[in-house]
Biopython code that builds the backbone (N, CA, C, O; Angstrom):
import numpy as np
from Bio.PDB.StructureBuilder import StructureBuilder

atoms = [
    (1, "MET", "N", (-14.842, -44.711, -7.303)),
    (1, "MET", "CA", (-15.395, -45.633, -6.655)),
    (1, "MET", "C", (-15.369, -46.664, -6.525)),
    (1, "MET", "O", (-15.133, -47.346, -7.523)),
    (2, "PRO", "N", (-15.631, -47.424, -5.040)),
    (2, "PRO", "CA", (-15.036, -48.790, -5.343)),
    (2, "PRO", "C", (-15.672, -49.726, -5.418)),
    (2, "PRO", "O", (-16.785, -49.576, -4.914)),
    (3, "HIS", "N", (-15.364, -51.295, -6.099)),
    (3, "HIS", "CA", (-16.643, -51.682, -6.096)),
    (3, "HIS", "C", (-16.691, -53.188, -5.245)),
    (3, "HIS", "O", (-15.742, -53.523, -4.536)),
    (4, "VAL", "N", (-17.341, -53.643, -5.330)),
    (4, "VAL", "CA", (-17.364, -54.948, -4.549)),
    (4, "VAL", "C", (-18.491, -56.210, -5.303)),
    (4, "VAL", "O", (-19.670, -56.075, -5.630)),
    (5, "THR", "N", (-17.671, -57.312, -5.395)),
    (5, "THR", "CA", (-18.401, -58.087, -6.138)),
    (5, "THR", "C", (-18.817, -59.502, -5.272)),
    (5, "THR", "O", (-17.867, -60.044, -4.707)),
    (6, "TYR", "N", (-19.962, -60.053, -5.143)),
    (6, "TYR", "CA", (-20.132, -61.092, -4.415)),
    (6, "TYR", "C", (-20.469, -62.129, -5.853)),
    (6, "TYR", "O", (-20.990, -61.909, -6.946)),
    (7, "LYS", "N", (-19.865, -63.353, -5.183)),
    (7, "LYS", "CA", (-20.019, -64.710, -6.027)),
    (7, "LYS", "C", (-20.569, -65.643, -5.113)),
    (7, "LYS", "O", (-20.181, -65.699, -3.946)),
    (8, "ILE", "N", (-21.264, -66.222, -5.479)),
    (8, "ILE", "CA", (-21.924, -67.785, -5.226)),
    (8, "ILE", "C", (-21.107, -68.940, -5.347)),
    (8, "ILE", "O", (-20.634, -69.470, -6.353)),
    (9, "VAL", "N", (-21.047, -69.153, -4.491)),
    (9, "VAL", "CA", (-19.999, -70.670, -4.319)),
    (9, "VAL", "C", (-20.681, -71.490, -3.374)),
    (9, "VAL", "O", (-21.482, -71.050, -2.549)),
    (10, "GLU", "N", (-20.346, -72.723, -3.505)),
    (10, "GLU", "CA", (-20.389, -73.652, -2.782)),
    (10, "GLU", "C", (-19.612, -73.733, -1.479)),
    (10, "GLU", "O", (-18.385, -73.712, -1.385)),
    (11, "HIS", "N", (-20.529, -73.833, -0.442)),
    (11, "HIS", "CA", (-19.663, -74.288, 1.184)),
    (11, "HIS", "C", (-20.230, -74.614, 1.986)),
    (11, "HIS", "O", (-21.438, -74.394, 2.077)),
    (12, "ASP", "N", (-19.655, -75.148, 2.700)),
    (12, "ASP", "CA", (-19.784, -76.011, 4.097)),
    (12, "ASP", "C", (-21.080, -76.739, 4.039)),
    (12, "ASP", "O", (-22.046, -76.578, 4.786)),
    (13, "GLY", "N", (-20.958, -77.565, 3.038)),
    (13, "GLY", "CA", (-22.423, -78.490, 2.493)),
    (13, "GLY", "C", (-23.171, -77.979, 2.236)),
    (13, "GLY", "O", (-24.246, -78.518, 2.500)),
    (14, "GLY", "N", (-23.232, -76.783, 1.641)),
    (14, "GLY", "CA", (-24.635, -75.853, 0.945)),
    (14, "GLY", "C", (-23.774, -75.155, 0.132)),
    (14, "GLY", "O", (-22.622, -75.434, -0.201)),
    (15, "TRP", "N", (-24.644, -73.978, -0.218)),
    (15, "TRP", "CA", (-23.830, -72.781, -0.454)),
    (15, "TRP", "C", (-23.892, -71.439, -0.158)),
    (15, "TRP", "O", (-24.809, -71.085, 0.584)),
    (16, "ALA", "N", (-23.086, -70.573, -0.592)),
    (16, "ALA", "CA", (-22.685, -69.098, 0.035)),
    (16, "ALA", "C", (-22.774, -68.348, -0.755)),
    (16, "ALA", "O", (-22.983, -68.844, -1.862)),
    (17, "TYR", "N", (-22.690, -66.908, -0.713)),
    (17, "TYR", "CA", (-21.548, -66.000, -1.255)),
    (17, "TYR", "C", (-20.788, -65.760, -0.278)),
    (17, "TYR", "O", (-20.919, -66.029, 0.916)),
    (18, "THR", "N", (-19.377, -64.848, -1.255)),
    (18, "THR", "CA", (-17.855, -64.563, -0.687)),
    (18, "THR", "C", (-18.271, -63.068, -0.793)),
    (18, "THR", "O", (-19.384, -62.689, -1.157)),
    (19, "VAL", "N", (-17.363, -62.367, -0.473)),
    (19, "VAL", "CA", (-16.833, -61.218, -0.709)),
    (19, "VAL", "C", (-15.512, -60.515, 0.065)),
    (19, "VAL", "O", (-15.308, -60.060, 1.191)),
    (20, "ASN", "N", (-14.519, -60.727, -1.510)),
    (20, "ASN", "CA", (-13.194, -60.566, -0.657)),
    (20, "ASN", "C", (-12.708, -61.532, 0.291)),
    (20, "ASN", "O", (-11.849, -61.431, 1.166)),
    (21, "GLY", "N", (-13.565, -62.654, -0.128)),
    (21, "GLY", "CA", (-12.486, -63.891, 0.738)),
    (21, "GLY", "C", (-13.278, -64.185, 1.788)),
    (21, "GLY", "O", (-13.276, -65.356, 2.168)),
    (22, "VAL", "N", (-14.027, -63.313, 2.406)),
    (22, "VAL", "CA", (-15.000, -63.965, 3.357)),
    (22, "VAL", "C", (-16.106, -64.563, 2.949)),
    (22, "VAL", "O", (-16.585, -64.027, 1.950)),
    (23, "PHE", "N", (-16.840, -65.714, 3.460)),
    (23, "PHE", "CA", (-17.926, -65.962, 3.558)),
    (23, "PHE", "C", (-19.298, -66.040, 4.264)),
    (23, "PHE", "O", (-19.369, -66.744, 5.272)),
    (24, "SER", "N", (-20.160, -65.524, 3.921)),
    (24, "SER", "CA", (-21.577, -65.694, 4.234)),
    (24, "SER", "C", (-21.638, -66.894, 5.010)),
    (24, "SER", "O", (-20.760, -67.734, 5.211)),
    (25, "GLU", "N", (-23.113, -66.820, 5.513)),
    (25, "GLU", "CA", (-23.545, -68.071, 6.432)),
    (25, "GLU", "C", (-24.218, -69.077, 5.110)),
    (25, "GLU", "O", (-24.682, -68.670, 4.045)),
    (26, "PRO", "N", (-24.095, -70.436, 5.568)),
    (26, "PRO", "CA", (-24.306, -71.202, 4.158)),
    (26, "PRO", "C", (-26.253, -71.370, 4.166)),
    (26, "PRO", "O", (-27.002, -71.138, 5.116)),
    (27, "PHE", "N", (-26.491, -71.672, 3.269)),
    (27, "PHE", "CA", (-28.071, -71.949, 2.913)),
    (27, "PHE", "C", (-27.675, -73.104, 1.644)),
    (27, "PHE", "O", (-26.770, -73.505, 0.912)),
    (28, "PRO", "N", (-29.497, -73.327, 2.122)),
    (28, "PRO", "CA", (-29.698, -74.923, 1.689)),
    (28, "PRO", "C", (-29.416, -75.083, -0.225)),
    (28, "PRO", "O", (-29.026, -76.134, -0.732)),
    (29, "ASN", "N", (-29.705, -73.863, -0.994)),
    (29, "ASN", "CA", (-29.621, -74.282, -2.262)),
    (29, "ASN", "C", (-29.063, -72.870, -2.915)),
    (29, "ASN", "O", (-29.004, -71.810, -2.292)),
    (30, "ARG", "N", (-28.660, -73.060, -4.308)),
    (30, "ARG", "CA", (-28.006, -71.733, -4.759)),
    (30, "ARG", "C", (-28.848, -70.650, -4.854)),
    (30, "ARG", "O", (-28.394, -69.510, -4.944)),
    (31, "ALA", "N", (-29.892, -70.859, -4.844)),
    (31, "ALA", "CA", (-31.174, -70.203, -4.889)),
    (31, "ALA", "C", (-31.364, -68.842, -4.247)),
    (31, "ALA", "O", (-31.566, -67.725, -4.725)),
    (32, "ALA", "N", (-31.205, -69.395, -2.737)),
    (32, "ALA", "CA", (-31.051, -69.207, -1.665)),
    (32, "ALA", "C", (-29.899, -68.114, -1.515)),
    (32, "ALA", "O", (-30.050, -66.928, -1.805)),
    (33, "ALA", "N", (-29.102, -68.500, -1.178)),
    (33, "ALA", "CA", (-27.835, -67.684, -1.161)),
    (33, "ALA", "C", (-27.552, -66.525, -2.561)),
    (33, "ALA", "O", (-26.758, -65.593, -2.433)),
    (34, "LEU", "N", (-28.268, -66.745, -3.761)),
    (34, "LEU", "CA", (-28.236, -65.935, -4.710)),
    (34, "LEU", "C", (-28.970, -64.670, -4.493)),
    (34, "LEU", "O", (-28.446, -63.574, -4.693)),
    (35, "ALA", "N", (-30.461, -64.861, -3.992)),
    (35, "ALA", "CA", (-31.131, -64.049, -2.927)),
    (35, "ALA", "C", (-30.619, -63.453, -2.274)),
    (35, "ALA", "O", (-30.462, -62.263, -2.547)),
    (36, "ALA", "N", (-30.099, -64.023, -1.062)),
    (36, "ALA", "CA", (-29.537, -63.174, -0.091)),
    (36, "ALA", "C", (-28.308, -62.256, -0.379)),
    (36, "ALA", "O", (-28.080, -61.159, 0.131)),
    (37, "ALA", "N", (-27.488, -63.000, -1.394)),
    (37, "ALA", "CA", (-26.312, -62.190, -1.960)),
    (37, "ALA", "C", (-27.273, -60.813, -2.858)),
    (37, "ALA", "O", (-26.609, -59.811, -2.590)),
    (38, "ARG", "N", (-27.904, -60.576, -3.327)),
    (38, "ARG", "CA", (-28.759, -59.733, -3.826)),
    (38, "ARG", "C", (-29.388, -58.925, -3.268)),
    (38, "ARG", "O", (-29.428, -57.811, -3.791)),
    (39, "ARG", "N", (-30.188, -59.170, -1.884)),
    (39, "ARG", "CA", (-30.038, -58.408, -0.544)),
    (39, "ARG", "C", (-29.071, -57.488, -0.280)),
    (39, "ARG", "O", (-29.182, -56.264, -0.208)),
    (40, "ALA", "N", (-27.937, -58.305, -0.117)),
    (40, "ALA", "CA", (-26.897, -57.527, 0.777)),
    (40, "ALA", "C", (-26.239, -56.980, -0.118)),
    (40, "ALA", "O", (-25.210, -56.414, 0.253)),
    (41, "ALA", "N", (-26.569, -56.951, -1.527)),
    (41, "ALA", "CA", (-25.707, -56.086, -2.149)),
    (41, "ALA", "C", (-26.569, -54.349, -2.298)),
    (41, "ALA", "O", (-26.081, -53.220, -2.239)),
    (42, "ALA", "N", (-27.382, -54.615, -2.416)),
    (42, "ALA", "CA", (-28.165, -53.471, -2.360)),
    (42, "ALA", "C", (-28.265, -53.210, -1.179)),
    (42, "ALA", "O", (-28.135, -51.991, -1.068)),
    (43, "GLU", "N", (-28.491, -53.869, 0.187)),
    (43, "GLU", "CA", (-28.322, -52.976, 1.036)),
    (43, "GLU", "C", (-27.091, -51.345, 1.064)),
    (43, "GLU", "O", (-27.223, -50.162, 1.380)),
    (44, "GLN", "N", (-25.787, -52.363, 0.450)),
    (44, "GLN", "CA", (-24.721, -51.893, 0.678)),
    (44, "GLN", "C", (-24.532, -50.130, -0.279)),
    (44, "GLN", "O", (-23.781, -49.180, -0.057)),
    (45, "ARG", "N", (-25.290, -50.291, -1.033)),
    (45, "ARG", "CA", (-25.230, -49.029, -1.754)),
    (45, "ARG", "C", (-26.513, -48.316, -1.441)),
    (45, "ARG", "O", (-27.041, -47.575, -2.270)),
    (46, "VAL", "N", (-27.092, -48.567, -0.072)),
    (46, "VAL", "CA", (-27.822, -47.359, 0.481)),
    (46, "VAL", "C", (-27.074, -46.427, 1.205)),
    (46, "VAL", "O", (-26.435, -46.744, 2.208)),
    (47, "PRO", "N", (-27.125, -45.149, 0.693)),
    (47, "PRO", "CA", (-26.188, -44.168, 1.292)),
    (47, "PRO", "C", (-27.001, -43.810, 3.004)),
    (47, "PRO", "O", (-28.109, -44.003, 3.503)),
    (48, "GLY", "N", (-25.932, -43.313, 3.361)),
    (48, "GLY", "CA", (-26.237, -43.384, 5.476)),
    (48, "GLY", "C", (-26.155, -41.961, 5.445)),
    (48, "GLY", "O", (-26.545, -41.104, 4.652)),
    (49, "ARG", "N", (-25.463, -41.947, 6.664)),
    (49, "ARG", "CA", (-25.246, -40.272, 7.193)),
    (49, "ARG", "C", (-23.900, -39.911, 7.673)),
    (49, "ARG", "O", (-23.256, -40.546, 8.508)),
    (50, "THR", "N", (-23.483, -38.678, 6.983)),
    (50, "THR", "CA", (-21.917, -38.862, 7.684)),
    (50, "THR", "C", (-21.393, -38.463, 8.737)),
    (50, "THR", "O", (-21.586, -37.423, 9.367)),
    (51, "GLU", "N", (-20.622, -39.434, 8.949)),
    (51, "GLU", "CA", (-20.315, -38.965, 10.468)),
    (51, "GLU", "C", (-18.457, -39.210, 10.622)),
    (51, "GLU", "O", (-17.682, -39.798, 9.868)),
    (52, "VAL", "N", (-18.226, -38.514, 11.864)),
    (52, "VAL", "CA", (-16.853, -38.828, 12.051)),
    (52, "VAL", "C", (-16.585, -39.954, 12.962)),
    (52, "VAL", "O", (-17.247, -40.226, 13.963)),
    (53, "ILE", "N", (-15.418, -40.663, 12.464)),
    (53, "ILE", "CA", (-15.347, -42.182, 12.741)),
    (53, "ILE", "C", (-14.095, -41.974, 13.632)),
    (53, "ILE", "O", (-13.572, -40.861, 13.701)),
    (54, "GLU", "N", (-13.546, -43.188, 14.408)),
    (54, "GLU", "CA", (-12.483, -42.611, 15.429)),
    (54, "GLU", "C", (-12.174, -44.712, 15.262)),
    (54, "GLU", "O", (-12.851, -45.705, 15.529)),
    (55, "TYR", "N", (-11.315, -44.557, 14.904)),
    (55, "TYR", "CA", (-10.518, -46.147, 15.579)),
    (55, "TYR", "C", (-8.962, -46.134, 15.764)),
    (55, "TYR", "O", (-8.360, -45.060, 15.759)),
    (56, "GLU", "N", (-8.268, -47.407, 15.937)),
    (56, "GLU", "CA", (-6.958, -47.090, 16.325)),
    (56, "GLU", "C", (-6.102, -47.829, 15.119)),
    (56, "GLU", "O", (-6.547, -48.683, 14.352)),
    (57, "THR", "N", (-4.997, -47.383, 15.136)),
    (57, "THR", "CA", (-4.115, -47.966, 14.275)),
    (57, "THR", "C", (-3.513, -49.417, 14.307)),
    (57, "THR", "O", (-3.942, -50.232, 15.124)),
    (58, "GLU", "N", (-2.713, -49.674, 13.591)),
    (58, "GLU", "CA", (-1.908, -50.962, 14.005)),
    (58, "GLU", "C", (-0.456, -50.527, 15.144)),
    (58, "GLU", "O", (0.156, -51.231, 15.948)),
    (59, "ASP", "N", (-0.340, -49.472, 14.862)),
    (59, "ASP", "CA", (0.942, -49.152, 15.908)),
    (59, "ASP", "C", (0.167, -48.566, 17.282)),
    (59, "ASP", "O", (0.974, -48.174, 18.125)),
    (60, "GLY", "N", (-0.913, -48.465, 17.576)),
    (60, "GLY", "CA", (-1.498, -48.044, 19.020)),
    (60, "GLY", "C", (-2.099, -46.740, 18.760)),
    (60, "GLY", "O", (-2.816, -46.436, 19.713)),
    (61, "LYS", "N", (-2.091, -45.850, 17.850)),
    (61, "LYS", "CA", (-2.469, -44.707, 17.648)),
    (61, "LYS", "C", (-4.030, -44.283, 16.936)),
    (61, "LYS", "O", (-4.506, -44.670, 15.869)),
    (62, "TRP", "N", (-4.459, -43.580, 17.705)),
    (62, "TRP", "CA", (-5.792, -43.354, 17.460)),
    (62, "TRP", "C", (-6.407, -42.054, 16.570)),
    (62, "TRP", "O", (-6.508, -40.902, 16.990)),
    (63, "ARG", "N", (-6.701, -42.425, 15.551)),
    (63, "ARG", "CA", (-7.126, -41.453, 14.453)),
    (63, "ARG", "C", (-8.793, -41.071, 14.385)),
    (63, "ARG", "O", (-9.743, -41.627, 14.935)),
    (64, "SER", "N", (-8.754, -40.202, 13.720)),
    (64, "SER", "CA", (-10.310, -39.399, 13.534)),
    (64, "SER", "C", (-10.549, -39.287, 12.287)),
    (64, "SER", "O", (-9.640, -38.780, 11.629)),
    (65, "GLU", "N", (-11.767, -39.689, 11.573)),
    (65, "GLU", "CA", (-11.954, -38.989, 10.093)),
    (65, "GLU", "C", (-13.170, -39.158, 10.203)),
    (65, "GLU", "O", (-13.889, -39.631, 11.083)),
    (66, "THR", "N", (-13.438, -38.454, 8.602)),
    (66, "THR", "CA", (-15.143, -38.035, 8.661)),
    (66, "THR", "C", (-15.432, -39.769, 7.544)),
    (66, "THR", "O", (-14.688, -40.548, 6.949)),
    (67, "ALA", "N", (-16.313, -39.699, 7.685)),
    (67, "ALA", "CA", (-16.881, -40.694, 6.687)),
    (67, "ALA", "C", (-17.757, -40.147, 6.019)),
    (67, "ALA", "O", (-18.385, -39.373, 6.742)),
    (68, "ALA", "N", (-18.195, -40.157, 4.798)),
    (68, "ALA", "CA", (-19.190, -39.596, 3.818)),
    (68, "ALA", "C", (-19.971, -40.424, 3.690)),
    (68, "ALA", "O", (-19.712, -41.331, 2.899)),
    (69, "GLY", "N", (-21.159, -40.430, 4.376)),
    (69, "GLY", "CA", (-22.325, -41.273, 4.383)),
    (69, "GLY", "C", (-22.967, -41.626, 2.555)),
    (69, "GLY", "O", (-23.336, -42.745, 2.198)),
    (70, "ASN", "N", (-22.960, -40.468, 1.706)),
    (70, "ASN", "CA", (-22.903, -40.651, 0.681)),
    (70, "ASN", "C", (-21.707, -41.633, -0.441)),
    (70, "ASN", "O", (-21.747, -41.401, -1.649)),
    (71, "ASP", "N", (-20.887, -42.503, 0.018)),
    (71, "ASP", "CA", (-19.191, -42.967, -0.315)),
    (71, "ASP", "C", (-19.974, -44.089, -0.238)),
    (71, "ASP", "O", (-20.192, -44.566, 0.876)),
    (72, "ARG", "N", (-20.515, -44.681, -1.386)),
    (72, "ARG", "CA", (-20.868, -46.475, -1.205)),
    (72, "ARG", "C", (-20.527, -46.615, -2.651)),
    (72, "ARG", "O", (-20.593, -45.931, -3.673)),
    (73, "PRO", "N", (-20.159, -47.726, -2.307)),
    (73, "PRO", "CA", (-19.506, -48.828, -3.371)),
    (73, "PRO", "C", (-20.758, -48.955, -4.733)),
    (73, "PRO", "O", (-21.894, -48.489, -4.814)),
    (74, "GLU", "N", (-20.211, -49.520, -5.372)),
    (74, "GLU", "CA", (-20.514, -50.219, -6.986)),
    (74, "GLU", "C", (-21.150, -51.602, -6.572)),
    (74, "GLU", "O", (-20.320, -52.198, -5.885)),
    (75, "THR", "N", (-21.886, -52.074, -6.671)),
    (75, "THR", "CA", (-21.837, -53.389, -6.124)),
    (75, "THR", "C", (-22.437, -54.457, -7.540)),
    (75, "THR", "O", (-23.152, -54.035, -8.449)),
    (76, "GLU", "N", (-21.979, -55.735, -7.422)),
    (76, "GLU", "CA", (-22.609, -56.565, -8.625)),
    (76, "GLU", "C", (-22.780, -58.177, -8.014)),
    (76, "GLU", "O", (-22.154, -58.692, -7.088)),
    (77, "VAL", "N", (-23.407, -58.525, -8.514)),
    (77, "VAL", "CA", (-23.801, -60.238, -8.006)),
    (77, "VAL", "C", (-23.240, -61.371, -9.191)),
    (77, "VAL", "O", (-24.097, -61.510, -10.063)),
    (78, "GLU", "N", (-22.526, -61.856, -9.329)),
    (78, "GLU", "CA", (-22.379, -63.108, -9.718)),
    (78, "GLU", "C", (-22.711, -64.306, -9.742)),
    (78, "GLU", "O", (-21.876, -64.973, -9.132)),
    (79, "GLY", "N", (-23.811, -65.119, -10.294)),
    (79, "GLY", "CA", (-23.988, -66.126, -10.027)),
    (79, "GLY", "C", (-23.578, -67.381, -10.600)),
    (79, "GLY", "O", (-23.929, -68.440, -10.081)),
]
sb = StructureBuilder()
sb.init_structure("model")
sb.init_model(0)
sb.init_chain("A")
sb.init_seg("    ")
for serial, (resi, resn, name, xyz) in enumerate(atoms, 1):
    if name == "N":
        sb.init_residue(resn, " ", resi, " ")
    sb.init_atom(name, np.array(xyz, "f"), 0.0, 1.0, " ", f" {name:<3s}", serial, name[0])
structure = sb.get_structure()
């Protein structure tokens, strides 16, 4: 099962959370960024519907596959 870690960091004159090198919007203080990261982490664990998805690969070919709605990652927040 994949694992996703949200990290609280100083960013852009305020505070943000980051996941895999991508930053959230800035928050005015650490507590607000931590609360937002906790919300995002909780939402990411919620199962959805199993659906067929289509996407284009780098070589221009289209692929279809089934995305399982219950295949959710484990998440944690490092403050």
